[in-house]
DRENPA-3360 file (N, C-alpha, C; in nm, 2 decimals, always signed):
BEGIN
1 = KGAVMSYY = -8.89/-8.34/-1.17/-8.97/-8.26/-1.24/-9.01/-8.17/-1.11 ~ -9.02/-8.06/-1.15/-9.05/-7.93/-1.07/-8.93/-7.88/-0.99 ~ -8.78/-7.92/-1.04/-8.66/-7.85/-0.99/-8.61/-7.74/-1.02 ~ -8.58/-7.66/-1.00/-8.54/-7.52/-1.04/-8.37/-7.50/-1.03 ~ -8.30/-7.47/-1.14/-8.16/-7.45/-1.17/-8.12/-7.30/-1.18 ~ -8.05/-7.27/-1.07/-7.98/-7.11/-1.08/-7.82/-7.15/-1.05 ~ -7.78/-7.05/-1.11/-7.64/-7.02/-1.10/-7.61/-6.87/-1.06 ~ -7.50/-6.84/-1.05/-7.46/-6.70/-0.98/-7.36/-6.65/-1.09;
9 = IPSYFEKN = -7.39/-6.53/-1.15/-7.32/-6.45/-1.24/-7.23/-6.34/-1.19 ~ -7.10/-6.32/-1.17/-7.00/-6.23/-1.10/-7.05/-6.13/-1.22 ~ -6.99/-6.01/-1.12/-6.99/-5.86/-1.18/-6.89/-5.83/-1.22 ~ -6.87/-5.75/-1.32/-6.74/-5.69/-1.40/-6.67/-5.67/-1.32 ~ -6.68/-5.58/-1.20/-6.60/-5.56/-1.09/-6.52/-5.68/-1.02 ~ -6.62/-5.77/-1.00/-6.58/-5.90/-0.91/-6.48/-5.97/-1.01 ~ -6.50/-5.98/-1.10/-6.42/-6.05/-1.24/-6.30/-5.99/-1.25 ~ -6.28/-5.84/-1.23/-6.15/-5.74/-1.27/-6.10/-5.69/-1.14;
17 = HTLIYSGI = -6.16/-5.73/-1.04/-6.10/-5.63/-0.94/-5.96/-5.60/-0.91 ~ -5.87/-5.75/-0.94/-5.75/-5.73/-0.91/-5.70/-5.61/-1.01 ~ -5.72/-5.65/-1.17/-5.68/-5.53/-1.25/-5.70/-5.39/-1.20 ~ -5.83/-5.38/-1.16/-5.87/-5.24/-1.12/-5.79/-5.21/-1.00 ~ -5.76/-5.27/-0.92/-5.70/-5.23/-0.78/-5.57/-5.19/-0.83 ~ -5.49/-5.28/-0.95/-5.35/-5.26/-0.99/-5.36/-5.13/-1.05 ~ -5.47/-5.08/-1.14/-5.47/-4.95/-1.22/-5.48/-4.82/-1.12 ~ -5.53/-4.83/-1.02/-5.58/-4.74/-0.95/-5.44/-4.73/-0.88;
25 = AIIAILTG = -5.39/-4.80/-0.83/-5.22/-4.82/-0.74/-5.13/-4.74/-0.86 ~ -5.16/-4.74/-0.99/-5.07/-4.73/-1.06/-5.08/-4.56/-1.09 ~ -5.22/-4.56/-1.13/-5.24/-4.39/-1.11/-5.19/-4.31/-0.95 ~ -5.22/-4.36/-0.89/-5.17/-4.30/-0.75/-5.03/-4.27/-0.76 ~ -4.98/-4.39/-0.81/-4.83/-4.35/-0.78/-4.77/-4.26/-0.89 ~ -4.82/-4.28/-1.03/-4.82/-4.16/-1.13/-4.84/-4.00/-1.08 ~ -4.97/-4.01/-1.00/-5.00/-3.88/-0.94/-4.89/-3.83/-0.86 ~ -4.83/-3.91/-0.78/-4.76/-3.86/-0.68/-4.62/-3.82/-0.72;
33 = FLAFVSFL = -4.58/-3.93/-0.80/-4.47/-3.88/-0.90/-4.46/-3.76/-0.98 ~ -4.58/-3.73/-1.04/-4.61/-3.61/-1.12/-4.58/-3.47/-1.01 ~ -4.65/-3.52/-0.91/-4.68/-3.40/-0.78/-4.51/-3.38/-0.74 ~ -4.43/-3.48/-0.74/-4.29/-3.45/-0.68/-4.22/-3.39/-0.79 ~ -4.25/-3.41/-0.91/-4.19/-3.34/-1.01/-4.20/-3.21/-1.03 ~ -4.34/-3.17/-1.03/-4.39/-3.02/-1.01/-4.32/-2.95/-0.91 ~ -4.34/-3.05/-0.79/-4.23/-2.96/-0.66/-4.12/-2.93/-0.72 ~ -4.05/-3.03/-0.74/-3.89/-2.97/-0.76/-3.88/-2.91/-0.87;
41 = NNKRVQLL = -3.98/-2.89/-0.97/-3.99/-2.80/-1.09/-4.00/-2.63/-1.01 ~ -4.10/-2.63/-0.94/-4.13/-2.52/-0.86/-3.97/-2.44/-0.80 ~ -3.92/-2.56/-0.69/-3.83/-2.52/-0.64/-3.70/-2.47/-0.73 ~ -3.71/-2.53/-0.84/-3.58/-2.52/-0.91/-3.61/-2.35/-0.99 ~ -3.72/-2.33/-1.01/-3.79/-2.20/-1.07/-3.74/-2.09/-0.95 ~ -3.81/-2.13/-0.84/-3.76/-2.04/-0.72/-3.63/-2.01/-0.69 ~ -3.51/-2.10/-0.72/-3.39/-2.11/-0.69/-3.36/-2.02/-0.80 ~ -3.36/-2.02/-0.92/-3.30/-1.95/-1.04/-3.36/-1.83/-1.02;
49 = KELDNEKL = -3.46/-1.79/-0.96/-3.50/-1.65/-0.91/-3.44/-1.58/-0.81 ~ -3.43/-1.68/-0.73/-3.31/-1.63/-0.61/-3.18/-1.61/-0.64 ~ -3.12/-1.69/-0.75/-3.00/-1.67/-0.80/-3.00/-1.51/-0.89 ~ -3.09/-1.51/-0.94/-3.13/-1.38/-1.02/-3.08/-1.24/-0.98 ~ -3.19/-1.28/-0.84/-3.18/-1.18/-0.78/-3.03/-1.12/-0.72 ~ -2.97/-1.22/-0.68/-2.87/-1.23/-0.58/-2.75/-1.17/-0.68 ~ -2.75/-1.21/-0.82/-2.66/-1.19/-0.93/-2.71/-1.00/-0.93 ~ -2.82/-0.99/-0.96/-2.83/-0.84/-0.97/-2.79/-0.73/-0.86;
57 = KLESRVDE = -2.83/-0.83/-0.74/-2.75/-0.75/-0.59/-2.56/-0.75/-0.62 ~ -2.52/-0.87/-0.67/-2.40/-0.87/-0.69/-2.33/-0.78/-0.79 ~ -2.39/-0.78/-0.87/-2.39/-0.65/-1.03/-2.39/-0.52/-0.97 ~ -2.46/-0.46/-0.87/-2.53/-0.35/-0.80/-2.35/-0.29/-0.71 ~ -2.34/-0.43/-0.63/-2.25/-0.38/-0.52/-2.12/-0.37/-0.65 ~ -2.09/-0.44/-0.70/-1.99/-0.43/-0.80/-1.94/-0.31/-0.86 ~ -2.06/-0.26/-0.92/-2.08/-0.11/-0.98/-2.07/+0.00/-0.88 ~ -2.11/+0.00/-0.75/-2.10/+0.06/-0.65/-1.96/+0.05/-0.62;
65 = RTKELLIA = -1.88/-0.04/-0.59/-1.74/-0.05/-0.54/-1.69/+0.01/-0.68 ~ -1.72/-0.03/-0.80/-1.60/+0.01/-0.93/-1.63/+0.20/-0.87 ~ -1.74/+0.26/-0.86/-1.73/+0.40/-0.91/-1.68/+0.43/-0.75 ~ -1.67/+0.37/-0.65/-1.60/+0.44/-0.52/-1.44/+0.41/-0.55 ~ -1.41/+0.30/-0.64/-1.24/+0.31/-0.68/-1.22/+0.39/-0.74 ~ -1.30/+0.41/-0.85/-1.26/+0.53/-0.93/-1.27/+0.67/-0.90 ~ -1.37/+0.69/-0.78/-1.36/+0.84/-0.73/-1.22/+0.83/-0.61 ~ -1.20/+0.74/-0.56/-1.07/+0.72/-0.48/-0.93/+0.73/-0.58;
73 = KEEAEYLT = -0.95/+0.67/-0.68/-0.81/+0.69/-0.78/-0.82/+0.80/-0.84 ~ -0.91/+0.90/-0.87/-0.94/+1.03/-0.90/-0.89/+1.13/-0.79 ~ -0.93/+1.07/-0.65/-0.87/+1.17/-0.56/-0.74/+1.14/-0.53 ~ -0.67/+1.00/-0.53/-0.53/+1.04/-0.52/-0.44/+1.06/-0.65 ~ -0.49/+1.08/-0.73/-0.45/+1.14/-0.88/-0.41/+1.31/-0.82 ~ -0.52/+1.34/-0.79/-0.54/+1.48/-0.78/-0.44/+1.50/-0.65 ~ -0.45/+1.45/-0.52/-0.37/+1.46/-0.45/-0.19/+1.43/-0.48 ~ -0.18/+1.35/-0.56/-0.04/+1.37/-0.61/-0.01/+1.48/-0.71;
81 = SVKSDFLA = -0.10/+1.54/-0.77/-0.06/+1.63/-0.86/-0.06/+1.77/-0.77 ~ -0.10/+1.77/-0.68/-0.10/+1.88/-0.56/+0.03/+1.88/-0.51 ~ +0.07/+1.74/-0.47/+0.19/+1.72/-0.39/+0.32/+1.77/-0.50 ~ +0.33/+1.73/-0.61/+0.40/+1.76/-0.73/+0.43/+1.92/-0.75 ~ +0.29/+1.96/-0.76/+0.31/+2.12/-0.78/+0.35/+2.20/-0.68 ~ +0.31/+2.14/-0.53/+0.38/+2.19/-0.44/+0.54/+2.20/-0.42 ~ +0.58/+2.07/-0.43/+0.74/+2.05/-0.44/+0.83/+2.15/-0.54 ~ +0.73/+2.14/-0.68/+0.80/+2.22/-0.79/+0.82/+2.38/-0.75;
89 = NMSHEIRT = +0.67/+2.43/-0.69/+0.69/+2.58/-0.62/+0.77/+2.60/-0.52 ~ +0.82/+2.49/-0.42/+0.90/+2.50/-0.35/+1.02/+2.50/-0.39 ~ +1.06/+2.42/-0.47/+1.18/+2.42/-0.51/+1.30/+2.54/-0.53 ~ +1.23/+2.63/-0.57/+1.28/+2.73/-0.61/+1.32/+2.83/-0.49 ~ +1.21/+2.86/-0.41/+1.15/+2.92/-0.25/+1.28/+2.83/-0.17 ~ +1.33/+2.72/-0.18/+1.42/+2.66/-0.09/+1.56/+2.66/-0.13 ~ +1.59/+2.62/-0.30/+1.73/+2.62/-0.36/+1.80/+2.75/-0.34 ~ +1.71/+2.87/-0.36/+1.77/+3.02/-0.39/+1.84/+3.06/-0.24;
97 = PMNGVIGL = +1.75/+3.05/-0.15/+1.84/+3.11/+0.00/+1.94/+3.00/+0.04 ~ +1.94/+2.89/-0.01/+2.04/+2.78/+0.04/+2.17/+2.85/-0.09 ~ +2.14/+2.82/-0.17/+2.26/+2.87/-0.26/+2.34/+3.02/-0.21 ~ +2.23/+3.09/-0.18/+2.26/+3.23/-0.10/+2.38/+3.21/+0.00 ~ +2.36/+3.15/+0.09/+2.46/+3.09/+0.19/+2.58/+3.02/+0.17 ~ +2.55/+2.92/+0.07/+2.72/+2.85/+0.01/+2.75/+3.00/-0.05 ~ +2.69/+3.06/-0.16/+2.76/+3.15/-0.19/+2.82/+3.25/-0.13 ~ +2.78/+3.31/+0.00/+2.84/+3.38/+0.04/+2.92/+3.34/+0.14;
105 = TNILLNSD = +2.93/+3.20/+0.17/+3.03/+3.14/+0.25/+3.13/+3.17/+0.18 ~ +3.15/+3.12/+0.04/+3.30/+3.07/-0.01/+3.36/+3.24/-0.03 ~ +3.25/+3.32/-0.02/+3.30/+3.48/-0.06/+3.39/+3.50/+0.05 ~ +3.33/+3.45/+0.18/+3.38/+3.50/+0.31/+3.52/+3.43/+0.31 ~ +3.53/+3.29/+0.27/+3.63/+3.19/+0.26/+3.76/+3.26/+0.19 ~ +3.74/+3.34/+0.08/+3.82/+3.40/-0.01/+3.89/+3.49/+0.07 ~ +3.85/+3.56/+0.18/+3.86/+3.70/+0.25/+3.96/+3.65/+0.35 ~ +4.02/+3.79/+0.42/+4.11/+3.76/+0.51/+4.05/+3.77/+0.62;
113 = LPEKEKQY = +4.04/+3.63/+0.65/+3.97/+3.61/+0.82/+4.07/+3.54/+0.89 ~ +4.07/+3.53/+1.01/+4.16/+3.48/+1.11/+4.12/+3.33/+1.06 ~ +4.24/+3.24/+1.10/+4.20/+3.09/+1.07/+4.11/+2.99/+1.11 ~ +4.09/+3.02/+1.26/+3.95/+2.98/+1.35/+3.84/+3.01/+1.26 ~ +3.82/+3.12/+1.26/+3.71/+3.18/+1.18/+3.67/+3.12/+1.05 ~ +3.78/+3.07/+0.98/+3.78/+3.04/+0.86/+3.74/+2.86/+0.88 ~ +3.77/+2.82/+0.97/+3.75/+2.64/+1.01/+3.56/+2.65/+1.02 ~ +3.53/+2.76/+1.08/+3.41/+2.76/+1.10/+3.33/+2.80/+0.99;
121 = LDKIKYSS = +3.36/+2.85/+0.90/+3.32/+2.91/+0.79/+3.31/+2.76/+0.65 ~ +3.44/+2.67/+0.69/+3.44/+2.56/+0.66/+3.33/+2.43/+0.68 ~ +3.30/+2.47/+0.82/+3.19/+2.37/+0.86/+3.04/+2.42/+0.81 ~ +3.03/+2.56/+0.81/+2.90/+2.60/+0.76/+2.88/+2.55/+0.60 ~ +2.99/+2.59/+0.55/+3.00/+2.55/+0.39/+2.96/+2.37/+0.35 ~ +3.03/+2.33/+0.44/+3.01/+2.16/+0.43/+2.87/+2.12/+0.51 ~ +2.83/+2.18/+0.57/+2.68/+2.18/+0.63/+2.57/+2.20/+0.48 ~ +2.61/+2.31/+0.46/+2.51/+2.37/+0.36/+2.54/+2.30/+0.21;
129 = DQLLIVIN = +2.64/+2.24/+0.20/+2.64/+2.17/+0.09/+2.55/+2.00/+0.11 ~ +2.58/+1.97/+0.23/+2.52/+1.86/+0.26/+2.37/+1.88/+0.28 ~ +2.33/+1.99/+0.33/+2.19/+2.01/+0.32/+2.14/+2.05/+0.19 ~ +2.20/+2.09/+0.09/+2.13/+2.12/-0.03/+2.12/+2.00/-0.11 ~ +2.22/+1.88/-0.09/+2.20/+1.76/-0.16/+2.09/+1.69/-0.10 ~ +2.03/+1.68/+0.03/+1.90/+1.65/+0.10/+1.82/+1.71/+0.03 ~ +1.80/+1.84/+0.04/+1.68/+1.92/+0.01/+1.68/+1.88/-0.16 ~ +1.75/+1.85/-0.25/+1.73/+1.81/-0.36/+1.66/+1.66/-0.40;
137 = DILDFSKI = +1.73/+1.57/-0.27/+1.65/+1.44/-0.29/+1.49/+1.46/-0.25 ~ +1.48/+1.54/-0.16/+1.36/+1.55/-0.08/+1.26/+1.63/-0.19 ~ +1.33/+1.71/-0.30/+1.24/+1.78/-0.40/+1.21/+1.69/-0.52 ~ +1.29/+1.57/-0.51/+1.27/+1.48/-0.63/+1.19/+1.40/-0.59 ~ +1.04/+1.39/-0.61/+0.93/+1.36/-0.55/+0.93/+1.22/-0.65 ~ +0.95/+1.18/-0.77/+0.97/+1.08/-0.85/+1.09/+0.97/-0.79 ~ +1.14/+1.01/-0.74/+1.25/+0.94/-0.65/+1.23/+0.89/-0.57 ~ +1.11/+0.96/-0.46/+1.10/+0.91/-0.33/+0.99/+0.79/-0.35;
145 = ESGNINLE = +0.91/+0.86/-0.42/+0.79/+0.72/-0.49/+0.81/+0.62/-0.50 ~ +0.92/+0.64/-0.61/+0.97/+0.48/-0.68/+1.07/+0.40/-0.58 ~ +1.13/+0.50/-0.50/+1.22/+0.44/-0.40/+1.40/+0.41/-0.51 ~ +1.38/+0.51/-0.56/+1.50/+0.50/-0.68/+1.61/+0.59/-0.63 ~ +1.63/+0.62/-0.49/+1.77/+0.73/-0.45/+1.86/+0.63/-0.46 ~ +1.94/+0.65/-0.56/+2.07/+0.55/-0.59/+2.18/+0.63/-0.49 ~ +2.24/+0.50/-0.41/+2.35/+0.56/-0.34/+2.48/+0.56/-0.40 ~ +2.57/+0.70/-0.36/+2.68/+0.73/-0.46/+2.81/+0.67/-0.41;
153 = AFPFSIHS = +2.91/+0.65/-0.47/+3.05/+0.59/-0.43/+3.15/+0.68/-0.46 ~ +3.17/+0.76/-0.39/+3.27/+0.85/-0.40/+3.38/+0.87/-0.25 ~ +3.51/+0.87/-0.28/+3.63/+0.87/-0.19/+3.60/+1.03/-0.10 ~ +3.61/+0.94/+0.02/+3.61/+1.08/+0.14/+3.66/+1.02/+0.24 ~ +3.70/+1.12/+0.34/+3.78/+1.09/+0.48/+3.67/+1.10/+0.59 ~ +3.72/+1.01/+0.69/+3.62/+0.97/+0.80/+3.67/+1.11/+0.91 ~ +3.76/+1.16/+0.88/+3.79/+1.23/+0.98/+3.70/+1.37/+0.94 ~ +3.67/+1.42/+0.78/+3.54/+1.50/+0.77/+3.43/+1.50/+0.83;
161 = IVDYIKTT = +3.38/+1.33/+0.86/+3.26/+1.31/+0.91/+3.27/+1.35/+1.04 ~ +3.41/+1.30/+1.10/+3.42/+1.32/+1.24/+3.36/+1.46/+1.27 ~ +3.46/+1.54/+1.22/+3.46/+1.68/+1.27/+3.31/+1.74/+1.21 ~ +3.26/+1.71/+1.13/+3.13/+1.76/+1.09/+3.02/+1.69/+1.23 ~ +3.02/+1.58/+1.24/+2.94/+1.52/+1.37/+2.99/+1.61/+1.47 ~ +3.10/+1.64/+1.50/+3.15/+1.66/+1.63/+3.10/+1.83/+1.65 ~ +3.13/+1.89/+1.52/+3.10/+2.06/+1.53/+2.92/+2.05/+1.53 ~ +2.85/+1.97/+1.47/+2.72/+2.01/+1.51/+2.67/+2.00/+1.66;
169 = FESQAEEK = +2.71/+1.88/+1.71/+2.63/+1.84/+1.86/+2.72/+1.86/+1.97 ~ +2.84/+1.90/+1.94/+2.94/+1.89/+2.06/+2.91/+2.02/+2.14 ~ +2.84/+2.15/+2.09/+2.77/+2.27/+2.17/+2.68/+2.20/+2.25 ~ +2.57/+2.10/+2.17/+2.46/+2.09/+2.23/+2.46/+2.03/+2.35 ~ +2.59/+1.95/+2.32/+2.58/+1.80/+2.44/+2.63/+1.89/+2.54 ~ +2.74/+2.02/+2.58/+2.78/+2.06/+2.67/+2.67/+2.16/+2.71 ~ +2.59/+2.19/+2.66/+2.46/+2.27/+2.71/+2.40/+2.18/+2.80 ~ +2.35/+2.03/+2.78/+2.29/+1.97/+2.86/+2.38/+1.87/+2.97;
177 = GIEFVINV = +2.48/+1.92/+2.95/+2.62/+1.82/+3.04/+2.64/+1.69/+3.02 ~ +2.66/+1.68/+2.87/+2.69/+1.55/+2.85/+2.81/+1.52/+2.76 ~ +2.93/+1.44/+2.80/+3.01/+1.44/+2.75/+3.00/+1.38/+2.60 ~ +3.07/+1.46/+2.52/+3.04/+1.40/+2.36/+3.19/+1.37/+2.28 ~ +3.20/+1.24/+2.29/+3.34/+1.18/+2.26/+3.29/+1.11/+2.13 ~ +3.41/+1.12/+2.02/+3.40/+1.05/+1.93/+3.52/+0.94/+1.91 ~ +3.54/+0.85/+1.90/+3.64/+0.78/+1.90/+3.66/+0.66/+1.76 ~ +3.74/+0.70/+1.70/+3.76/+0.62/+1.59/+3.88/+0.49/+1.62;
185 = DDNVNPDL = +3.84/+0.41/+1.57/+3.94/+0.27/+1.62/+4.07/+0.29/+1.49 ~ +4.19/+0.26/+1.56/+4.30/+0.29/+1.49/+4.28/+0.20/+1.35 ~ +4.22/+0.06/+1.38/+4.24/-0.04/+1.27/+4.14/+0.03/+1.12 ~ +4.07/+0.15/+1.16/+3.95/+0.19/+1.04/+4.03/+0.26/+0.96 ~ +4.05/+0.25/+0.80/+4.08/+0.34/+0.73/+4.07/+0.47/+0.71 ~ +4.12/+0.56/+0.73/+4.05/+0.70/+0.73/+4.00/+0.74/+0.57 ~ +4.04/+0.66/+0.50/+4.03/+0.71/+0.35/+3.94/+0.61/+0.26 ~ +3.78/+0.66/+0.27/+3.68/+0.56/+0.24/+3.62/+0.56/+0.10;
193 = IGDVVRIN = +3.54/+0.51/+0.07/+3.45/+0.51/-0.05/+3.31/+0.49/-0.01 ~ +3.22/+0.59/-0.02/+3.09/+0.57/-0.02/+3.00/+0.69/-0.06 ~ +2.85/+0.68/-0.01/+2.79/+0.79/+0.00/+2.80/+0.86/+0.11 ~ +2.87/+0.98/+0.15/+2.89/+1.05/+0.27/+2.78/+1.15/+0.31 ~ +2.73/+1.17/+0.19/+2.55/+1.22/+0.23/+2.47/+1.14/+0.34 ~ +2.44/+1.00/+0.27/+2.36/+0.93/+0.35/+2.41/+0.90/+0.49 ~ +2.58/+0.85/+0.50/+2.63/+0.84/+0.63/+2.59/+0.92/+0.71 ~ +2.61/+1.08/+0.66/+2.63/+1.18/+0.75/+2.43/+1.19/+0.81;
201 = QVLLNLCS = +2.37/+1.14/+0.74/+2.23/+1.17/+0.74/+2.20/+1.02/+0.85 ~ +2.24/+0.93/+0.85/+2.24/+0.83/+0.95/+2.33/+0.86/+1.08 ~ +2.42/+0.91/+1.06/+2.50/+0.96/+1.20/+2.40/+1.08/+1.25 ~ +2.36/+1.16/+1.20/+2.27/+1.31/+1.24/+2.16/+1.23/+1.36 ~ +2.11/+1.13/+1.27/+1.99/+1.06/+1.33/+2.05/+0.99/+1.44 ~ +2.12/+0.93/+1.46/+2.17/+0.84/+1.56/+2.18/+0.93/+1.70 ~ +2.28/+1.03/+1.63/+2.33/+1.13/+1.75/+2.23/+1.23/+1.79 ~ +2.13/+1.26/+1.73/+2.01/+1.30/+1.76/+1.93/+1.25/+1.85;
209 = N = +1.88/+1.12/+1.85/+1.82/+1.05/+1.92/+1.90/+1.01/+2.07;
% end
């Protein structure tokens, strides 16, 4: 009699605090995950924009380079055309006097001249013929550009080459006080087959140096 009975009723939070903390933790984790995903997405968008910008710059540079190459190609074609026109115009101007020299030399060779003078004329005619062949090769611009100058194979005498080189350089050597001697080995066959014009060109270059 007179006793008082009391008891404690826990609150909802106290009853479910573990569950509440777990939910808060899950929400925090999901929020952080969503923030990370959003960061990655923004980064991806930024990279895509940068990639598009670089692509546009590259396309612009390619267009500029293409225009430069086209301009260079047109200039090269124009220069080639100019060179071809020049050589075509010079062809007649060069060949005509050379043919005149050869023709007059032939006339003199058929006239009554001393034997020594005829020998000089033979050298002039031989040199003129060689020079005309070289001029024809130089004027044949298409062969020079393509590298298709073909070597000939015709019989010739090594003595004719020796006489030609000796006649060409003997007087020059004497003026400089140089003894100019050409020795041909006895084992060398004087009758050969080849491109005498090219052989003369090589020997002329060697002796000139």
